[in-house]
BATILUM-595506 format. One record per residue (C-alpha): x, y, z negated. Coordinates in pm, whole numbers, plus 32768, in hexadecimal, padded with zeros to 4 digits. Each point is the difference from the previous one (the first is absolute). Layout:
residues N
XYZ ...
***
This chain:
residues 226
A9F1AA8B0F58 80DE81147EF9 7F8181717FA6 808F810B808D 80CF80437EC8 80987EA3801D 808580398138 809E81297FC2 807E7F6A7EFA 806F7EB28098 80BD80E28132 807181427F9D 818580427FF6 7FF67EB58116 80507FBB815C 7EF67F2480D0 80BA7FA88172 7EA97F39806A 80827FCC818D 814F801F7FB9 805D812D80DD 80AE814E7FA0 7FCF7FE27E7D 7EEE80817F15 7F0E80AD80D9 7ECA80C67FE2 7F4E7ED180B8 80977EEB7F0C 7F83803E7EE6 7E9E805B80A3 80387E76806E 80557F867ED1 7EC680797F6F 7F417F6B8127 80BC7EC07F99 7FBF7FF77EA3 7E7B8048806B 7FEE7ED980B8 7FDE80A48149 809D7FF6813E 813181028073 7FB7811F808D 80FA804A814B 804C815C8090 80137F74814A 7F92812C80D2 8129810B7F76 80A47F807EDF 7FC180B87F3D 7F077FD87ED3 7EE88113809A 7F9E7EC380E5 7F657F567ECF 7F22814E8015 7FE18022815B 7FC47ED18086 7F117FAF7EBE 7ED07FB380DB 80BA7ECA8086 81557F887F1B 7EEB7F567F10 806980EB7EBD 7E8F80308004 7FDD7EAF7FAC 809180527EA2 7FE881677FE5 7F0681027FFC 8013818C806A 7FE980CF7EF8 804881687FED 813A80B47FC0 7F5280CE7EFE 7F7B7EF27F1E 80EE7F287FFD 80637F0C7EBA 81247F477FA8 80567EEB809E 7F8A80A18159 80EA7FFF80FA 803F815D80B2 80AB7FF881A9 807F812F8079 7FFB800E8179 80F081377FEF 812E7FA57EC5 7FE180BC7ED5 816280378066 801B80648177 802D7EBF80D5 7EEF7EF1802D 7F387F7B7F52 80087FA07E65 7EFE7F097F1B 7FE680007E8D 7F297F687EF6 7F33813F7F59 8030804F7EAB 7F5D811D7F86 7FC7819C8088 80E6812B7FD0 7FD381458007 806580ED8126 7F377EE3815F 81207EEE7F37 7FCE7EB77FA2 80B77F087F1B 80707EAC80BF 80D77EB67FF4 80A27F6B811E 814F7FEC8054 80E08080811A 7F5B815B7F85 811380CF7EE0 815D7F8280C0 7FD37EB67F89 7F4C7EC38078 7FA17F5F7EC2 7EB6804F7F9A 7FDC81707F28 7EF4812F7FA1 801480E780F3 7F1281568051 7FC58056812B 7EF680DF80C5 7ECE7FAE809B 8030809F8169 805B7F0B8115 7F0B7EE77F4C 7F537F538115 7F3F7EFD7F23 7FFC7F797ECA 7F9C7E637FC6 7F447F537EBC 80677E887FAE 7EA97F448013 80AD7F3D7ED2 7FD8810B7F0E 7E938091807C 7F337F1B7F45 80D1808A7E98 7F9781638087 7E697FDC8014 7F0F80747EC6 7FA77F047EFC 7E757FF58081 7FE280137E59 805081747FD9 7F1E80C57FE0 80A1813D7FAC 817880BA7FDA 805D80FF7ED2 813080AC8045 805980F57ED2 813180B27F45 80A27F487EE3 805B80D97EF4 8198803A8077 7F1280A8814A 80407E5E80C1 7EE87FAC810F 7F807E817FE4 7F017F8480AB 7F057ED77F71 7F1D7F34809B 7ECC7FCA7F80 7F157EC48039 7EBC7FAC7FEE 7FF97F5F7EC0 809D81217F86 7F4B811C7F28 801C813780B7 7F5081427F48 805381698047 800480A17E7C 802081618090 808380CC8114 7F6380888158 7FFE7F438158 81147F25803A 810280A57FA2 8068805C7E98 7F577F237F65 80207F327ECC 7FCD7EBF801C 7FC67EC17F13 80967EA280B5 7F4A7EBD7F27 80B67EC28073 7FF07ECE7F9B 819A801C7F90 813380BD8068 7FEF80B58160 8124802E80E5 806D814D804B 80AC80408133 80DF812780A4 7F4F7FD08174 7EED80188085 7FE77F6E8171 7EFA7F5280CD 7EB980507ED5 80A47F4E7F0A 80FE804A7EC5 81367F5D8056 819B80038010 80EE80347EA3 7F397FC27F0B 801181257EC7 7F567F8A7EC2 7EDC7F137FB5 7EC680D07F60 7F1F7F2B7EB8 7EA77FD78040 7F48814C7FE0 813480D88056 7F6581898035 80B5807D8145 8004816B8044 7F8F7FDC8187 808480D18126 7F477F348118 7F1D7F048057 80817F1D810A 7F0D7F2180D0 7EE67FE77EF5 7EB07F5380A6 
***
């Protein structure tokens, strides 16, 4: 299965009308994802609105291929279901992209910005009934068992970055106190990728740069040190 970003790139600006009724609705976007993931399509057989996907999750089969996640712990690619629409009527479903300030999130979906094409929108979190994470992506979020620590540091340009540290790496404390505001030497067998994000016990996401063997890092925090 493609990544969440690849799915977004494939669909943004396009219309998907899976059932052939009422044009490209928000449900069709979710159903199209299910088709690509080779999951059975989850229909709205009670009220006809997408709130049924969440409200009937115990018996509609959706939990065979999705897991429930908290709206406060979302990651890109999770599906958010409003049982009370952020637009004031009915219900809505869209794919989570990122958190925004003031109880809002950025999502991508259909029929949500005065257009049926898949588009980005910033919507309130008020009215969310629940959220679902595709199991085809859960395996990609597990922590690498070889990681013994993650170091968090600021670049000279004040950019916050993260680096995974493995058992084969040499992690030496040069100075500092406790686990914060330390200067560490990271000894590796080669260049180590540095990333812009930290999730599920590891540095991940967009790569910032590569640090060569023996790099000195002025570290703010050491995470998950075993």
